[in-house]
MDAnalysis code that builds the backbone (N, CA, C; Angstrom):
import MDAnalysis as mda
import numpy as np

u = mda.Universe.empty(282, n_residues=94, atom_resindex=np.repeat(np.arange(94), 3), trajectory=True)
u.add_TopologyAttr("name", ["N", "CA", "C"] * 94)
u.add_TopologyAttr("resid", np.arange(1, 95))
u.add_TopologyAttr("resname", ["MET", "ARG", "ALA", "ARG", "ARG", "ALA", "SER", "GLY", "LEU", "SER", "ALA", "ALA", "LYS", "TYR", "SER", "GLU", "GLU", "HIS", "GLY", "LEU", "SER", "LYS", "GLY", "SER", "LEU", "CYS", "ARG", "TRP", "ALA", "ALA", "GLU", "VAL", "ASP", "GLY", "ARG", "GLY", "SER", "ARG", "VAL", "ARG", "PRO", "ALA", "PRO", "GLU", "PRO", "ARG", "THR", "ALA", "PHE", "VAL", "ARG", "LEU", "GLU", "VAL", "ALA", "PRO", "ARG", "ALA", "VAL", "GLY", "GLY", "LEU", "VAL", "VAL", "GLU", "VAL", "GLY", "ALA", "ALA", "LYS", "VAL", "ARG", "VAL", "GLU", "PRO", "GLY", "PHE", "ASP", "ALA", "GLY", "LEU", "LEU", "ARG", "GLU", "VAL", "VAL", "ARG", "ALA", "LEU", "ALA", "GLY", "GLY", "ALA", "SER"])
u.atoms.positions = np.array([
    [0.860, -1.241, -0.014],
    [-0.169, -0.137, 0.144],
    [0.907, 1.305, -0.190],
    [2.288, 1.144, 0.471],
    [2.878, 2.368, 0.281],
    [2.955, 2.712, -0.787],
    [3.057, 2.021, -2.243],
    [3.459, 2.296, -3.407],
    [2.112, 3.250, -3.810],
    [0.948, 2.759, -3.376],
    [-0.162, 3.594, -3.972],
    [-0.080, 4.895, -3.101],
    [-0.068, 4.868, -1.918],
    [0.144, 6.319, -1.198],
    [1.319, 7.228, -1.847],
    [2.528, 6.644, -2.171],
    [3.322, 7.312, -2.835],
    [3.502, 7.969, -4.179],
    [2.505, 6.869, -4.937],
    [1.986, 7.617, -5.917],
    [1.184, 9.048, -6.275],
    [0.646, 9.287, -4.817],
    [-0.336, 10.502, -4.908],
    [-1.504, 10.213, -5.543],
    [-1.892, 9.147, -6.195],
    [-2.814, 8.947, -6.918],
    [-4.175, 8.637, -5.963],
    [-5.611, 8.623, -6.291],
    [-6.542, 8.293, -5.382],
    [-6.525, 6.727, -5.418],
    [-7.316, 6.236, -4.765],
    [-7.648, 4.458, -4.849],
    [-7.949, 4.224, -5.913],
    [-9.228, 4.929, -6.235],
    [-9.769, 4.761, -7.514],
    [-8.865, 4.634, -8.827],
    [-8.178, 5.783, -8.948],
    [-7.301, 5.771, -10.118],
    [-6.133, 4.949, -10.002],
    [-5.345, 4.734, -8.617],
    [-4.403, 3.585, -8.847],
    [-4.965, 2.475, -9.210],
    [-5.988, 2.149, -8.477],
    [-6.803, 0.634, -9.186],
    [-6.843, 0.670, -10.321],
    [-7.388, 1.904, -11.120],
    [-7.779, 1.569, -12.610],
    [-6.353, 1.460, -13.391],
    [-5.146, 2.235, -13.030],
    [-3.918, 2.111, -13.866],
    [-3.253, 0.816, -13.726],
    [-3.371, 0.006, -12.583],
    [-2.823, -1.319, -12.216],
    [-3.536, -2.373, -12.187],
    [-4.870, -2.274, -12.971],
    [-5.757, -3.566, -13.155],
    [-6.440, -4.201, -12.196],
    [-6.765, -3.345, -10.799],
    [-7.290, -3.836, -9.609],
    [-8.438, -3.295, -9.785],
    [-9.378, -3.879, -8.753],
    [-10.862, -3.350, -8.379],
    [-10.041, -2.398, -7.366],
    [-11.273, -1.465, -6.841],
    [-11.163, -0.203, -5.816],
    [-11.289, -1.186, -4.646],
    [-12.569, -2.246, -4.702],
    [-12.628, -2.613, -3.602],
    [-11.715, -3.533, -3.185],
    [-10.791, -4.238, -3.767],
    [-9.783, -5.216, -3.414],
    [-8.659, -4.335, -2.882],
    [-8.299, -3.255, -3.660],
    [-7.381, -2.318, -3.150],
    [-7.422, -1.925, -1.585],
    [-8.796, -1.333, -1.439],
    [-9.260, -1.170, 0.051],
    [-9.049, -2.334, 0.721],
    [-9.858, -3.411, 0.704],
    [-9.609, -4.428, 1.410],
    [-8.312, -4.868, 1.860],
    [-7.319, -5.069, 0.822],
    [-6.022, -4.978, 0.944],
    [-5.256, -4.148, 1.795],
    [-5.692, -2.613, 1.741],
    [-5.077, -1.802, 2.704],
    [-5.394, -1.864, 3.815],
    [-6.997, -2.381, 4.009],
    [-7.418, -2.449, 5.465],
    [-6.453, -3.635, 6.226],
    [-6.300, -4.600, 5.528],
    [-5.343, -5.624, 5.691],
    [-4.212, -5.375, 6.383],
    [-3.644, -4.862, 5.519],
    [-2.291, -4.343, 5.837],
    [-2.045, -3.345, 7.097],
    [-3.218, -2.357, 7.128],
    [-2.757, -1.662, 8.187],
    [-3.547, -2.014, 9.483],
    [-3.846, -3.173, 9.376],
    [-4.622, -3.818, 10.785],
    [-6.186, -3.597, 11.253],
    [-6.449, -3.060, 9.931],
    [-8.024, -2.317, 10.275],
    [-8.796, -3.542, 9.625],
    [-8.687, -4.465, 9.136],
    [-9.030, -5.863, 8.629],
    [-9.961, -6.565, 9.858],
    [-10.299, -7.676, 9.119],
    [-11.007, -8.636, 9.918],
    [-10.368, -9.700, 10.929],
    [-8.923, -9.632, 10.887],
    [-7.947, -10.326, 11.680],
    [-8.184, -9.878, 12.761],
    [-7.830, -11.023, 13.568],
    [-7.673, -10.772, 15.307],
    [-6.276, -10.339, 15.296],
    [-5.345, -10.473, 15.106],
    [-4.023, -10.273, 15.081],
    [-3.632, -9.189, 14.207],
    [-2.527, -8.294, 14.266],
    [-2.286, -7.292, 13.487],
    [-1.546, -7.798, 12.051],
    [-1.945, -7.272, 10.873],
    [-1.140, -7.751, 9.866],
    [0.255, -7.737, 9.841],
    [1.275, -8.559, 9.529],
    [2.535, -8.337, 9.255],
    [3.044, -7.319, 8.361],
    [4.318, -6.809, 8.386],
    [4.771, -5.947, 7.739],
    [4.743, -6.530, 6.209],
    [4.045, -5.796, 5.086],
    [3.703, -6.261, 3.594],
    [5.288, -6.257, 3.287],
    [5.685, -7.641, 2.513],
    [6.834, -7.848, 1.637],
    [6.672, -8.049, 0.312],
    [5.283, -8.204, -0.130],
    [4.932, -8.282, -1.602],
    [4.280, -7.234, -1.977],
    [4.391, -7.513, -3.249],
    [3.549, -6.377, -4.301],
    [2.655, -7.016, -5.473],
    [1.781, -6.372, -5.604],
    [0.945, -6.851, -6.639],
    [1.667, -6.789, -8.230],
    [1.459, -7.850, -8.809],
    [2.006, -8.467, -9.772],
    [0.780, -8.545, -10.875],
    [1.040, -8.428, -12.189],
    [-0.059, -8.828, -13.273],
    [0.378, -10.251, -13.626],
    [-0.772, -11.225, -13.321],
    [-0.833, -12.416, -14.100],
    [-1.666, -12.817, -14.924],
    [-0.978, -13.299, -15.897],
    [-1.827, -13.787, -17.392],
    [-1.484, -15.247, -17.643],
    [-2.768, -15.663, -17.735],
    [-2.530, -17.137, -17.800],
    [-2.961, -17.554, -19.445],
    [-2.026, -18.213, -20.085],
    [-1.961, -18.619, -21.488],
    [-2.275, -20.056, -21.295],
    [-2.699, -20.436, -22.781],
    [-3.190, -22.027, -22.483],
    [-1.895, -22.843, -22.411],
    [-2.110, -23.736, -21.759],
    [-1.190, -24.566, -21.384],
    [-0.378, -25.453, -22.435],
    [0.858, -25.555, -22.435],
    [1.323, -26.651, -23.614],
    [1.570, -27.796, -22.892],
    [1.756, -28.723, -23.764],
    [1.559, -30.069, -23.173],
    [3.015, -30.498, -22.456],
    [3.299, -30.777, -21.585],
    [4.846, -31.107, -21.360],
    [5.647, -29.904, -20.699],
    [4.991, -28.767, -20.514],
    [5.553, -28.164, -19.427],
    [4.944, -26.191, -19.780],
    [5.749, -25.562, -19.162],
    [5.153, -23.928, -19.152],
    [6.317, -23.226, -19.015],
    [6.094, -22.037, -19.532],
    [7.427, -20.834, -18.983],
    [6.830, -19.752, -18.373],
    [7.755, -19.824, -17.187],
    [7.297, -18.547, -16.286],
    [7.947, -17.482, -16.629],
    [7.422, -15.860, -16.875],
    [8.297, -14.933, -16.951],
    [8.113, -13.759, -15.897],
    [8.995, -13.708, -15.511],
    [9.045, -12.453, -14.257],
    [9.897, -11.350, -14.989],
    [9.526, -10.228, -15.257],
    [10.165, -9.211, -15.886],
    [10.694, -9.546, -17.141],
    [11.967, -9.530, -17.479],
    [12.464, -10.009, -18.863],
    [12.805, -11.459, -18.550],
    [12.917, -12.123, -17.665],
    [13.561, -13.382, -17.522],
    [12.534, -14.707, -17.950],
    [12.903, -15.342, -18.444],
    [11.833, -16.447, -18.889],
    [12.484, -17.561, -18.042],
    [11.487, -18.408, -17.677],
    [12.130, -19.954, -16.875],
    [11.162, -20.820, -17.589],
    [11.609, -21.792, -18.466],
    [11.019, -23.039, -18.437],
    [10.608, -23.984, -17.516],
    [9.388, -24.371, -17.080],
    [9.194, -25.451, -16.018],
    [8.680, -26.533, -16.815],
    [9.274, -27.594, -16.408],
    [9.135, -29.424, -16.985],
    [8.533, -30.282, -16.014],
    [7.663, -30.788, -16.678],
    [7.160, -31.918, -15.336],
    [8.159, -32.233, -14.868],
    [7.951, -32.371, -13.332],
    [9.023, -33.418, -12.049],
    [9.435, -32.159, -11.499],
    [9.138, -30.927, -11.957],
    [9.829, -29.712, -11.643],
    [9.822, -29.418, -9.762],
    [11.040, -29.086, -9.206],
    [11.086, -28.542, -7.887],
    [10.333, -27.646, -7.573],
    [9.220, -27.611, -6.792],
    [8.161, -26.473, -6.470],
    [8.999, -25.378, -5.807],
    [9.871, -26.195, -4.918],
    [10.507, -25.084, -3.789],
    [11.450, -24.314, -4.429],
    [12.044, -25.135, -4.923],
    [13.242, -24.156, -6.114],
    [12.698, -23.028, -7.149],
    [11.605, -23.580, -7.587],
    [11.218, -22.580, -8.461],
    [10.612, -21.203, -8.081],
    [10.219, -21.693, -6.418],
    [9.550, -20.551, -5.713],
    [11.161, -19.399, -5.455],
    [11.755, -20.016, -5.310],
    [13.022, -19.182, -4.640],
    [13.921, -18.427, -6.068],
    [13.693, -19.247, -7.389],
    [13.986, -18.693, -8.418],
    [13.007, -17.480, -8.668],
    [11.777, -17.584, -8.787],
    [10.852, -16.460, -9.144],
    [11.176, -15.598, -7.962],
    [11.324, -15.490, -6.732],
    [11.604, -14.528, -5.578],
    [12.746, -13.752, -6.073],
    [13.705, -14.451, -6.165],
    [15.159, -13.900, -6.769],
    [15.101, -13.218, -8.027],
    [14.017, -13.509, -8.808],
    [13.849, -12.694, -10.061],
    [12.974, -11.357, -9.871],
    [12.100, -11.327, -8.749],
    [11.408, -10.431, -8.380],
    [11.939, -9.393, -7.618],
    [13.231, -9.558, -7.227],
    [14.004, -8.733, -6.330],
    [14.575, -9.148, -4.939],
    [14.118, -10.453, -5.002],
    [14.793, -10.937, -3.418],
    [13.694, -11.071, -2.210],
    [12.504, -10.163, -2.286],
    [11.806, -10.330, -1.296],
    [11.146, -11.668, -0.878],
    [11.204, -11.950, 0.209],
    [10.877, -13.297, 1.176],
    [9.802, -13.165, 1.522],
])
């Protein structure tokens, strides 16, 4: 939510420019700020919104794109290793 505040845009405009619904953005902001329905306070956010586009899956594998990097994922891949690779490509946030 820091990015939205830093942008200086209204929630509606920020949502529109980032392909989000205003309601979803406001619910996430409430969770992050600790105003949501959780009993415990929300942890400090370490993630960012990303656009996810799902293309028809080819038989035998898929390609994961993070920025300019493309990672081919074949059947039998190590899911933990893939998570680490994507996290590293996204800037190392854990």
